[in-house]
mmCIF file of the N, C-alpha and C atoms, coordinates in Angstrom:
data_MODEL
# 
_entry.id   MODEL 
# 
loop_
_atom_site.group_PDB 
_atom_site.id 
_atom_site.type_symbol 
_atom_site.label_atom_id 
_atom_site.label_alt_id 
_atom_site.label_comp_id 
_atom_site.label_asym_id 
_atom_site.label_entity_id 
_atom_site.label_seq_id 
_atom_site.pdbx_PDB_ins_code 
_atom_site.Cartn_x 
_atom_site.Cartn_y 
_atom_site.Cartn_z 
_atom_site.occupancy 
_atom_site.B_iso_or_equiv 
_atom_site.pdbx_formal_charge 
_atom_site.auth_seq_id 
_atom_site.auth_comp_id 
_atom_site.auth_asym_id 
_atom_site.auth_atom_id 
_atom_site.pdbx_PDB_model_num 
ATOM 1   N N  . UNK A 1 1  ? -0.665  12.221  6.781   1.00 0.00 ? 1  UNK A N  1 
ATOM 2   C CA . UNK A 1 1  ? -0.698  11.971  5.506   1.00 0.00 ? 1  UNK A CA 1 
ATOM 3   C C  . UNK A 1 1  ? -1.840  13.183  4.962   1.00 0.00 ? 1  UNK A C  1 
ATOM 4   N N  . UNK A 1 2  ? -1.706  13.646  4.067   1.00 0.00 ? 2  UNK A N  1 
ATOM 5   C CA . UNK A 1 2  ? -2.296  14.563  2.843   1.00 0.00 ? 2  UNK A CA 1 
ATOM 6   C C  . UNK A 1 2  ? -3.550  13.917  2.519   1.00 0.00 ? 2  UNK A C  1 
ATOM 7   N N  . UNK A 1 3  ? -4.690  14.849  2.189   1.00 0.00 ? 3  UNK A N  1 
ATOM 8   C CA . UNK A 1 3  ? -5.881  14.056  1.720   1.00 0.00 ? 3  UNK A CA 1 
ATOM 9   C C  . UNK A 1 3  ? -5.300  13.804  0.151   1.00 0.00 ? 3  UNK A C  1 
ATOM 10  N N  . UNK A 1 4  ? -4.564  14.399  -0.589  1.00 0.00 ? 4  UNK A N  1 
ATOM 11  C CA . UNK A 1 4  ? -4.538  13.902  -1.830  1.00 0.00 ? 4  UNK A CA 1 
ATOM 12  C C  . UNK A 1 4  ? -3.546  12.928  -2.262  1.00 0.00 ? 4  UNK A C  1 
ATOM 13  N N  . UNK A 1 5  ? -3.597  11.397  -1.340  1.00 0.00 ? 5  UNK A N  1 
ATOM 14  C CA . UNK A 1 5  ? -2.996  10.336  -1.069  1.00 0.00 ? 5  UNK A CA 1 
ATOM 15  C C  . UNK A 1 5  ? -4.503  9.132   -1.489  1.00 0.00 ? 5  UNK A C  1 
ATOM 16  N N  . UNK A 1 6  ? -4.180  8.050   -2.380  1.00 0.00 ? 6  UNK A N  1 
ATOM 17  C CA . UNK A 1 6  ? -4.623  7.191   -3.021  1.00 0.00 ? 6  UNK A CA 1 
ATOM 18  C C  . UNK A 1 6  ? -4.563  5.952   -2.450  1.00 0.00 ? 6  UNK A C  1 
ATOM 19  N N  . UNK A 1 7  ? -5.457  5.054   -2.011  1.00 0.00 ? 7  UNK A N  1 
ATOM 20  C CA . UNK A 1 7  ? -5.063  4.040   -1.407  1.00 0.00 ? 7  UNK A CA 1 
ATOM 21  C C  . UNK A 1 7  ? -5.151  2.642   -2.845  1.00 0.00 ? 7  UNK A C  1 
ATOM 22  N N  . UNK A 1 8  ? -3.748  2.521   -3.086  1.00 0.00 ? 8  UNK A N  1 
ATOM 23  C CA . UNK A 1 8  ? -3.589  1.482   -4.164  1.00 0.00 ? 8  UNK A CA 1 
ATOM 24  C C  . UNK A 1 8  ? -3.057  0.077   -3.741  1.00 0.00 ? 8  UNK A C  1 
ATOM 25  N N  . UNK A 1 9  ? -3.029  0.062   -2.789  1.00 0.00 ? 9  UNK A N  1 
ATOM 26  C CA . UNK A 1 9  ? -2.963  -2.080  -2.402  1.00 0.00 ? 9  UNK A CA 1 
ATOM 27  C C  . UNK A 1 9  ? -3.562  -2.298  -0.989  1.00 0.00 ? 9  UNK A C  1 
ATOM 28  N N  . UNK A 1 10 ? -4.415  -3.279  -1.326  1.00 0.00 ? 10 UNK A N  1 
ATOM 29  C CA . UNK A 1 10 ? -4.645  -3.848  0.539   1.00 0.00 ? 10 UNK A CA 1 
ATOM 30  C C  . UNK A 1 10 ? -4.843  -5.071  0.693   1.00 0.00 ? 10 UNK A C  1 
ATOM 31  N N  . UNK A 1 11 ? -4.398  -5.690  1.501   1.00 0.00 ? 11 UNK A N  1 
ATOM 32  C CA . UNK A 1 11 ? -4.103  -6.800  2.181   1.00 0.00 ? 11 UNK A CA 1 
ATOM 33  C C  . UNK A 1 11 ? -4.130  -7.130  3.540   1.00 0.00 ? 11 UNK A C  1 
ATOM 34  N N  . UNK A 1 12 ? -4.315  -8.516  4.166   1.00 0.00 ? 12 UNK A N  1 
ATOM 35  C CA . UNK A 1 12 ? -4.864  -8.452  5.481   1.00 0.00 ? 12 UNK A CA 1 
ATOM 36  C C  . UNK A 1 12 ? -3.332  -9.359  6.027   1.00 0.00 ? 12 UNK A C  1 
ATOM 37  N N  . UNK A 1 13 ? -2.233  -9.249  5.353   1.00 0.00 ? 13 UNK A N  1 
ATOM 38  C CA . UNK A 1 13 ? -0.880  -9.577  5.079   1.00 0.00 ? 13 UNK A CA 1 
ATOM 39  C C  . UNK A 1 13 ? 0.043   -8.928  5.420   1.00 0.00 ? 13 UNK A C  1 
ATOM 40  N N  . UNK A 1 14 ? 0.329   -8.221  6.607   1.00 0.00 ? 14 UNK A N  1 
ATOM 41  C CA . UNK A 1 14 ? 1.342   -7.377  6.521   1.00 0.00 ? 14 UNK A CA 1 
ATOM 42  C C  . UNK A 1 14 ? 2.700   -7.553  5.633   1.00 0.00 ? 14 UNK A C  1 
ATOM 43  N N  . UNK A 1 15 ? 3.150   -9.129  5.593   1.00 0.00 ? 15 UNK A N  1 
ATOM 44  C CA . UNK A 1 15 ? 4.514   -9.267  4.735   1.00 0.00 ? 15 UNK A CA 1 
ATOM 45  C C  . UNK A 1 15 ? 4.222   -8.652  3.498   1.00 0.00 ? 15 UNK A C  1 
ATOM 46  N N  . UNK A 1 16 ? 2.752   -9.100  2.901   1.00 0.00 ? 16 UNK A N  1 
ATOM 47  C CA . UNK A 1 16 ? 2.586   -8.385  1.728   1.00 0.00 ? 16 UNK A CA 1 
ATOM 48  C C  . UNK A 1 16 ? 2.798   -6.966  1.211   1.00 0.00 ? 16 UNK A C  1 
ATOM 49  N N  . UNK A 1 17 ? 2.426   -6.578  2.232   1.00 0.00 ? 17 UNK A N  1 
ATOM 50  C CA . UNK A 1 17 ? 2.002   -4.864  2.402   1.00 0.00 ? 17 UNK A CA 1 
ATOM 51  C C  . UNK A 1 17 ? 3.561   -4.248  2.568   1.00 0.00 ? 17 UNK A C  1 
ATOM 52  N N  . UNK A 1 18 ? 4.421   -4.746  3.441   1.00 0.00 ? 18 UNK A N  1 
ATOM 53  C CA . UNK A 1 18 ? 5.858   -4.148  3.234   1.00 0.00 ? 18 UNK A CA 1 
ATOM 54  C C  . UNK A 1 18 ? 6.566   -4.797  2.379   1.00 0.00 ? 18 UNK A C  1 
ATOM 55  N N  . UNK A 1 19 ? 6.159   -5.938  1.312   1.00 0.00 ? 19 UNK A N  1 
ATOM 56  C CA . UNK A 1 19 ? 6.916   -6.343  0.169   1.00 0.00 ? 19 UNK A CA 1 
ATOM 57  C C  . UNK A 1 19 ? 6.453   -5.288  -0.565  1.00 0.00 ? 19 UNK A C  1 
ATOM 58  N N  . UNK A 1 20 ? 5.406   -4.625  -1.045  1.00 0.00 ? 20 UNK A N  1 
ATOM 59  C CA . UNK A 1 20 ? 4.322   -3.758  -2.158  1.00 0.00 ? 20 UNK A CA 1 
ATOM 60  C C  . UNK A 1 20 ? 5.214   -2.359  -1.852  1.00 0.00 ? 20 UNK A C  1 
ATOM 61  N N  . UNK A 1 21 ? 5.475   -2.052  -0.339  1.00 0.00 ? 21 UNK A N  1 
ATOM 62  C CA . UNK A 1 21 ? 6.328   -0.714  -0.022  1.00 0.00 ? 21 UNK A CA 1 
ATOM 63  C C  . UNK A 1 21 ? 7.480   -0.329  -0.720  1.00 0.00 ? 21 UNK A C  1 
ATOM 64  N N  . UNK A 1 22 ? 8.481   -1.791  -0.149  1.00 0.00 ? 22 UNK A N  1 
ATOM 65  C CA . UNK A 1 22 ? 10.031  -1.919  -0.806  1.00 0.00 ? 22 UNK A CA 1 
ATOM 66  C C  . UNK A 1 22 ? 9.901   -1.810  -2.022  1.00 0.00 ? 22 UNK A C  1 
ATOM 67  N N  . UNK A 1 23 ? 9.050   -2.255  -3.097  1.00 0.00 ? 23 UNK A N  1 
ATOM 68  C CA . UNK A 1 23 ? 9.263   -2.141  -4.278  1.00 0.00 ? 23 UNK A CA 1 
ATOM 69  C C  . UNK A 1 23 ? 8.456   -0.737  -4.513  1.00 0.00 ? 23 UNK A C  1 
ATOM 70  N N  . UNK A 1 24 ? 7.777   -0.406  -3.887  1.00 0.00 ? 24 UNK A N  1 
ATOM 71  C CA . UNK A 1 24 ? 7.676   1.161   -4.558  1.00 0.00 ? 24 UNK A CA 1 
ATOM 72  C C  . UNK A 1 24 ? 8.916   2.229   -4.355  1.00 0.00 ? 24 UNK A C  1 
ATOM 73  N N  . UNK A 1 25 ? 9.520   2.187   -2.987  1.00 0.00 ? 25 UNK A N  1 
ATOM 74  C CA . UNK A 1 25 ? 10.875  2.870   -2.494  1.00 0.00 ? 25 UNK A CA 1 
ATOM 75  C C  . UNK A 1 25 ? 11.547  2.654   -3.421  1.00 0.00 ? 25 UNK A C  1 
ATOM 76  N N  . UNK A 1 26 ? 11.942  1.331   -3.794  1.00 0.00 ? 26 UNK A N  1 
ATOM 77  C CA . UNK A 1 26 ? 12.742  1.116   -4.912  1.00 0.00 ? 26 UNK A CA 1 
ATOM 78  C C  . UNK A 1 26 ? 12.635  1.871   -6.261  1.00 0.00 ? 26 UNK A C  1 
ATOM 79  N N  . UNK A 1 27 ? 11.173  2.010   -6.326  1.00 0.00 ? 27 UNK A N  1 
ATOM 80  C CA . UNK A 1 27 ? 11.033  2.505   -7.422  1.00 0.00 ? 27 UNK A CA 1 
ATOM 81  C C  . UNK A 1 27 ? 10.800  4.123   -7.125  1.00 0.00 ? 27 UNK A C  1 
ATOM 82  N N  . UNK A 1 28 ? 11.485  4.508   -6.604  1.00 0.00 ? 28 UNK A N  1 
ATOM 83  C CA . UNK A 1 28 ? 11.264  6.212   -5.380  1.00 0.00 ? 28 UNK A CA 1 
ATOM 84  C C  . UNK A 1 28 ? 9.811   6.306   -5.730  1.00 0.00 ? 28 UNK A C  1 
ATOM 85  N N  . UNK A 1 29 ? 8.819   5.965   -5.442  1.00 0.00 ? 29 UNK A N  1 
ATOM 86  C CA . UNK A 1 29 ? 7.581   6.178   -4.955  1.00 0.00 ? 29 UNK A CA 1 
ATOM 87  C C  . UNK A 1 29 ? 7.448   6.249   -3.640  1.00 0.00 ? 29 UNK A C  1 
ATOM 88  N N  . UNK A 1 30 ? 7.121   7.384   -2.650  1.00 0.00 ? 30 UNK A N  1 
ATOM 89  C CA . UNK A 1 30 ? 6.591   7.353   -1.101  1.00 0.00 ? 30 UNK A CA 1 
ATOM 90  C C  . UNK A 1 30 ? 5.555   6.932   -0.981  1.00 0.00 ? 30 UNK A C  1 
ATOM 91  N N  . UNK A 1 31 ? 5.579   5.694   0.097   1.00 0.00 ? 31 UNK A N  1 
ATOM 92  C CA . UNK A 1 31 ? 4.241   5.282   0.386   1.00 0.00 ? 31 UNK A CA 1 
ATOM 93  C C  . UNK A 1 31 ? 4.350   5.154   1.710   1.00 0.00 ? 31 UNK A C  1 
ATOM 94  N N  . UNK A 1 32 ? 2.878   5.340   2.272   1.00 0.00 ? 32 UNK A N  1 
ATOM 95  C CA . UNK A 1 32 ? 2.100   5.032   3.640   1.00 0.00 ? 32 UNK A CA 1 
ATOM 96  C C  . UNK A 1 32 ? 1.638   4.282   3.785   1.00 0.00 ? 32 UNK A C  1 
ATOM 97  N N  . UNK A 1 33 ? 1.833   2.848   4.872   1.00 0.00 ? 33 UNK A N  1 
ATOM 98  C CA . UNK A 1 33 ? 0.850   1.764   5.389   1.00 0.00 ? 33 UNK A CA 1 
ATOM 99  C C  . UNK A 1 33 ? -0.050  2.121   6.144   1.00 0.00 ? 33 UNK A C  1 
ATOM 100 N N  . UNK A 1 34 ? -1.370  2.163   5.804   1.00 0.00 ? 34 UNK A N  1 
ATOM 101 C CA . UNK A 1 34 ? -1.985  2.597   7.123   1.00 0.00 ? 34 UNK A CA 1 
ATOM 102 C C  . UNK A 1 34 ? -2.677  1.054   7.865   1.00 0.00 ? 34 UNK A C  1 
ATOM 103 N N  . UNK A 1 35 ? -2.995  0.911   8.894   1.00 0.00 ? 35 UNK A N  1 
ATOM 104 C CA . UNK A 1 35 ? -3.148  -0.442  9.644   1.00 0.00 ? 35 UNK A CA 1 
ATOM 105 C C  . UNK A 1 35 ? -5.010  -0.204  9.935   1.00 0.00 ? 35 UNK A C  1 
ATOM 106 N N  . UNK A 1 36 ? -5.653  -1.115  9.126   1.00 0.00 ? 36 UNK A N  1 
ATOM 107 C CA . UNK A 1 36 ? -7.092  -0.853  9.494   1.00 0.00 ? 36 UNK A CA 1 
ATOM 108 C C  . UNK A 1 36 ? -7.719  -2.064  10.134  1.00 0.00 ? 36 UNK A C  1 
ATOM 109 N N  . UNK A 1 37 ? -6.737  -2.637  10.631  1.00 0.00 ? 37 UNK A N  1 
ATOM 110 C CA . UNK A 1 37 ? -7.182  -4.037  11.060  1.00 0.00 ? 37 UNK A CA 1 
ATOM 111 C C  . UNK A 1 37 ? -7.498  -3.734  12.709  1.00 0.00 ? 37 UNK A C  1 
ATOM 112 N N  . UNK A 1 38 ? -8.640  -4.706  13.215  1.00 0.00 ? 38 UNK A N  1 
ATOM 113 C CA . UNK A 1 38 ? -9.263  -4.102  14.194  1.00 0.00 ? 38 UNK A CA 1 
ATOM 114 C C  . UNK A 1 38 ? -8.469  -4.851  15.797  1.00 0.00 ? 38 UNK A C  1 
ATOM 115 N N  . UNK A 1 39 ? -8.080  -3.827  16.494  1.00 0.00 ? 39 UNK A N  1 
ATOM 116 C CA . UNK A 1 39 ? -6.967  -3.807  17.340  1.00 0.00 ? 39 UNK A CA 1 
ATOM 117 C C  . UNK A 1 39 ? -7.462  -5.317  18.098  1.00 0.00 ? 39 UNK A C  1 
ATOM 118 N N  . UNK A 1 40 ? -8.365  -5.591  18.185  1.00 0.00 ? 40 UNK A N  1 
ATOM 119 C CA . UNK A 1 40 ? -9.012  -7.057  19.187  1.00 0.00 ? 40 UNK A CA 1 
ATOM 120 C C  . UNK A 1 40 ? -9.086  -7.789  18.009  1.00 0.00 ? 40 UNK A C  1 
ATOM 121 N N  . UNK A 1 41 ? -9.321  -7.883  17.191  1.00 0.00 ? 41 UNK A N  1 
ATOM 122 C CA . UNK A 1 41 ? -9.512  -9.148  16.083  1.00 0.00 ? 41 UNK A CA 1 
ATOM 123 C C  . UNK A 1 41 ? -8.319  -8.556  15.026  1.00 0.00 ? 41 UNK A C  1 
ATOM 124 N N  . UNK A 1 42 ? -7.328  -9.226  14.643  1.00 0.00 ? 42 UNK A N  1 
ATOM 125 C CA . UNK A 1 42 ? -6.354  -8.658  13.768  1.00 0.00 ? 42 UNK A CA 1 
ATOM 126 C C  . UNK A 1 42 ? -6.554  -9.270  12.775  1.00 0.00 ? 42 UNK A C  1 
ATOM 127 N N  . UNK A 1 43 ? -7.955  -10.598 12.353  1.00 0.00 ? 43 UNK A N  1 
ATOM 128 C CA . UNK A 1 43 ? -8.296  -11.577 11.432  1.00 0.00 ? 43 UNK A CA 1 
ATOM 129 C C  . UNK A 1 43 ? -9.173  -10.290 10.593  1.00 0.00 ? 43 UNK A C  1 
ATOM 130 N N  . UNK A 1 44 ? -9.720  -8.930  11.274  1.00 0.00 ? 44 UNK A N  1 
ATOM 131 C CA . UNK A 1 44 ? -10.928 -8.586  10.364  1.00 0.00 ? 44 UNK A CA 1 
ATOM 132 C C  . UNK A 1 44 ? -10.010 -6.801  10.076  1.00 0.00 ? 44 UNK A C  1 
ATOM 133 N N  . UNK A 1 45 ? -10.513 -6.615  9.033   1.00 0.00 ? 45 UNK A N  1 
ATOM 134 C CA . UNK A 1 45 ? -9.795  -5.816  8.396   1.00 0.00 ? 45 UNK A CA 1 
ATOM 135 C C  . UNK A 1 45 ? -8.477  -5.719  7.595   1.00 0.00 ? 45 UNK A C  1 
ATOM 136 N N  . UNK A 1 46 ? -8.300  -4.413  7.129   1.00 0.00 ? 46 UNK A N  1 
ATOM 137 C CA . UNK A 1 46 ? -7.054  -4.872  6.048   1.00 0.00 ? 46 UNK A CA 1 
ATOM 138 C C  . UNK A 1 46 ? -5.992  -3.850  6.197   1.00 0.00 ? 46 UNK A C  1 
ATOM 139 N N  . UNK A 1 47 ? -5.190  -4.054  5.579   1.00 0.00 ? 47 UNK A N  1 
ATOM 140 C CA . UNK A 1 47 ? -3.843  -2.918  5.734   1.00 0.00 ? 47 UNK A CA 1 
ATOM 141 C C  . UNK A 1 47 ? -4.005  -2.431  4.532   1.00 0.00 ? 47 UNK A C  1 
ATOM 142 N N  . UNK A 1 48 ? -3.615  -1.125  4.702   1.00 0.00 ? 48 UNK A N  1 
ATOM 143 C CA . UNK A 1 48 ? -3.809  -0.181  3.098   1.00 0.00 ? 48 UNK A CA 1 
ATOM 144 C C  . UNK A 1 48 ? -2.327  0.211   2.842   1.00 0.00 ? 48 UNK A C  1 
ATOM 145 N N  . UNK A 1 49 ? -1.844  0.485   1.452   1.00 0.00 ? 49 UNK A N  1 
ATOM 146 C CA . UNK A 1 49 ? -1.076  1.080   0.989   1.00 0.00 ? 49 UNK A CA 1 
ATOM 147 C C  . UNK A 1 49 ? -1.544  2.721   0.275   1.00 0.00 ? 49 UNK A C  1 
ATOM 148 N N  . UNK A 1 50 ? -0.713  3.618   0.371   1.00 0.00 ? 50 UNK A N  1 
ATOM 149 C CA . UNK A 1 50 ? -1.510  4.811   0.351   1.00 0.00 ? 50 UNK A CA 1 
ATOM 150 C C  . UNK A 1 50 ? 0.049   5.440   -0.730  1.00 0.00 ? 50 UNK A C  1 
ATOM 151 N N  . UNK A 1 51 ? -0.269  5.916   -1.647  1.00 0.00 ? 51 UNK A N  1 
ATOM 152 C CA . UNK A 1 51 ? 0.514   6.869   -2.267  1.00 0.00 ? 51 UNK A CA 1 
ATOM 153 C C  . UNK A 1 51 ? 0.043   8.502   -2.748  1.00 0.00 ? 51 UNK A C  1 
ATOM 154 N N  . UNK A 1 52 ? 1.028   9.270   -3.237  1.00 0.00 ? 52 UNK A N  1 
ATOM 155 C CA . UNK A 1 52 ? 0.107   10.470  -3.816  1.00 0.00 ? 52 UNK A CA 1 
ATOM 156 C C  . UNK A 1 52 ? -0.322  10.157  -5.032  1.00 0.00 ? 52 UNK A C  1 
ATOM 157 N N  . UNK A 1 53 ? -1.529  10.933  -5.432  1.00 0.00 ? 53 UNK A N  1 
ATOM 158 C CA . UNK A 1 53 ? -2.768  10.679  -6.233  1.00 0.00 ? 53 UNK A CA 1 
ATOM 159 C C  . UNK A 1 53 ? -1.572  11.193  -7.614  1.00 0.00 ? 53 UNK A C  1 
ATOM 160 N N  . UNK A 1 54 ? -0.525  11.954  -7.959  1.00 0.00 ? 54 UNK A N  1 
ATOM 161 C CA . UNK A 1 54 ? -0.061  12.003  -8.604  1.00 0.00 ? 54 UNK A CA 1 
ATOM 162 C C  . UNK A 1 54 ? 1.238   10.425  -9.397  1.00 0.00 ? 54 UNK A C  1 
ATOM 163 N N  . UNK A 1 55 ? 1.457   9.825   -8.041  1.00 0.00 ? 55 UNK A N  1 
ATOM 164 C CA . UNK A 1 55 ? 2.014   8.755   -8.482  1.00 0.00 ? 55 UNK A CA 1 
ATOM 165 C C  . UNK A 1 55 ? 1.243   7.102   -8.102  1.00 0.00 ? 55 UNK A C  1 
ATOM 166 N N  . UNK A 1 56 ? -0.087  7.336   -8.358  1.00 0.00 ? 56 UNK A N  1 
ATOM 167 C CA . UNK A 1 56 ? -1.195  6.458   -8.216  1.00 0.00 ? 56 UNK A CA 1 
ATOM 168 C C  . UNK A 1 56 ? -0.767  5.366   -9.093  1.00 0.00 ? 56 UNK A C  1 
ATOM 169 N N  . UNK A 1 57 ? -0.924  5.840   -10.647 1.00 0.00 ? 57 UNK A N  1 
ATOM 170 C CA . UNK A 1 57 ? -1.420  5.350   -11.852 1.00 0.00 ? 57 UNK A CA 1 
ATOM 171 C C  . UNK A 1 57 ? -0.168  4.297   -12.116 1.00 0.00 ? 57 UNK A C  1 
ATOM 172 N N  . UNK A 1 58 ? 1.368   4.941   -11.858 1.00 0.00 ? 58 UNK A N  1 
ATOM 173 C CA . UNK A 1 58 ? 2.291   4.448   -12.006 1.00 0.00 ? 58 UNK A CA 1 
ATOM 174 C C  . UNK A 1 58 ? 2.688   3.585   -11.024 1.00 0.00 ? 58 UNK A C  1 
ATOM 175 N N  . UNK A 1 59 ? 2.272   3.445   -9.597  1.00 0.00 ? 59 UNK A N  1 
ATOM 176 C CA . UNK A 1 59 ? 2.637   2.432   -8.790  1.00 0.00 ? 59 UNK A CA 1 
ATOM 177 C C  . UNK A 1 59 ? 1.613   1.399   -8.742  1.00 0.00 ? 59 UNK A C  1 
ATOM 178 N N  . UNK A 1 60 ? 0.377   1.218   -9.608  1.00 0.00 ? 60 UNK A N  1 
ATOM 179 C CA . UNK A 1 60 ? -0.101  0.517   -9.680  1.00 0.00 ? 60 UNK A CA 1 
ATOM 180 C C  . UNK A 1 60 ? 0.210   -0.897  -11.282 1.00 0.00 ? 60 UNK A C  1 
ATOM 181 N N  . UNK A 1 61 ? 0.725   0.191   -11.787 1.00 0.00 ? 61 UNK A N  1 
ATOM 182 C CA . UNK A 1 61 ? 1.227   -0.423  -12.917 1.00 0.00 ? 61 UNK A CA 1 
ATOM 183 C C  . UNK A 1 61 ? 2.379   -1.413  -12.068 1.00 0.00 ? 61 UNK A C  1 
ATOM 184 N N  . UNK A 1 62 ? 3.576   -0.659  -11.692 1.00 0.00 ? 62 UNK A N  1 
ATOM 185 C CA . UNK A 1 62 ? 4.534   -1.113  -10.646 1.00 0.00 ? 62 UNK A CA 1 
ATOM 186 C C  . UNK A 1 62 ? 4.342   -2.381  -10.267 1.00 0.00 ? 62 UNK A C  1 
ATOM 187 N N  . UNK A 1 63 ? 3.144   -2.859  -9.476  1.00 0.00 ? 63 UNK A N  1 
ATOM 188 C CA . UNK A 1 63 ? 2.517   -3.808  -8.845  1.00 0.00 ? 63 UNK A CA 1 
ATOM 189 C C  . UNK A 1 63 ? 2.240   -4.414  -9.577  1.00 0.00 ? 63 UNK A C  1 
ATOM 190 N N  . UNK A 1 64 ? 1.339   -4.264  -10.814 1.00 0.00 ? 64 UNK A N  1 
ATOM 191 C CA . UNK A 1 64 ? 1.029   -5.345  -11.650 1.00 0.00 ? 64 UNK A CA 1 
ATOM 192 C C  . UNK A 1 64 ? 2.191   -6.066  -11.879 1.00 0.00 ? 64 UNK A C  1 
ATOM 193 N N  . UNK A 1 65 ? 3.128   -5.206  -12.515 1.00 0.00 ? 65 UNK A N  1 
ATOM 194 C CA . UNK A 1 65 ? 3.951   -5.678  -13.538 1.00 0.00 ? 65 UNK A CA 1 
ATOM 195 C C  . UNK A 1 65 ? 4.873   -6.899  -12.364 1.00 0.00 ? 65 UNK A C  1 
ATOM 196 N N  . UNK A 1 66 ? 5.135   -6.170  -11.656 1.00 0.00 ? 66 UNK A N  1 
ATOM 197 C CA . UNK A 1 66 ? 5.774   -7.117  -10.043 1.00 0.00 ? 66 UNK A CA 1 
ATOM 198 C C  . UNK A 1 66 ? 4.832   -8.573  -9.456  1.00 0.00 ? 66 UNK A C  1 
ATOM 199 N N  . UNK A 1 67 ? 3.809   -8.107  -10.324 1.00 0.00 ? 67 UNK A N  1 
ATOM 200 C CA . UNK A 1 67 ? 2.822   -9.870  -10.017 1.00 0.00 ? 67 UNK A CA 1 
ATOM 201 C C  . UNK A 1 67 ? 2.518   -9.565  -8.635  1.00 0.00 ? 67 UNK A C  1 
ATOM 202 N N  . UNK A 1 68 ? 2.140   -8.469  -7.615  1.00 0.00 ? 68 UNK A N  1 
ATOM 203 C CA . UNK A 1 68 ? 1.975   -8.405  -6.279  1.00 0.00 ? 68 UNK A CA 1 
ATOM 204 C C  . UNK A 1 68 ? 0.878   -8.090  -5.740  1.00 0.00 ? 68 UNK A C  1 
# 
């Protein structure tokens, strides 16, 4: 992942993150999921969705419009 990527969504529930990633993919926005949860205690930490800076604003609008 390049340093020009921006975190646009985070959750501690993997299924919500995968839904966001799928919705973005349906809108031709490539997204990367980064799991920052603790390996011993998965209830600690979050899972983040990253998109390139040029797609960040559009991705946030899509997430908001879909009430994700």
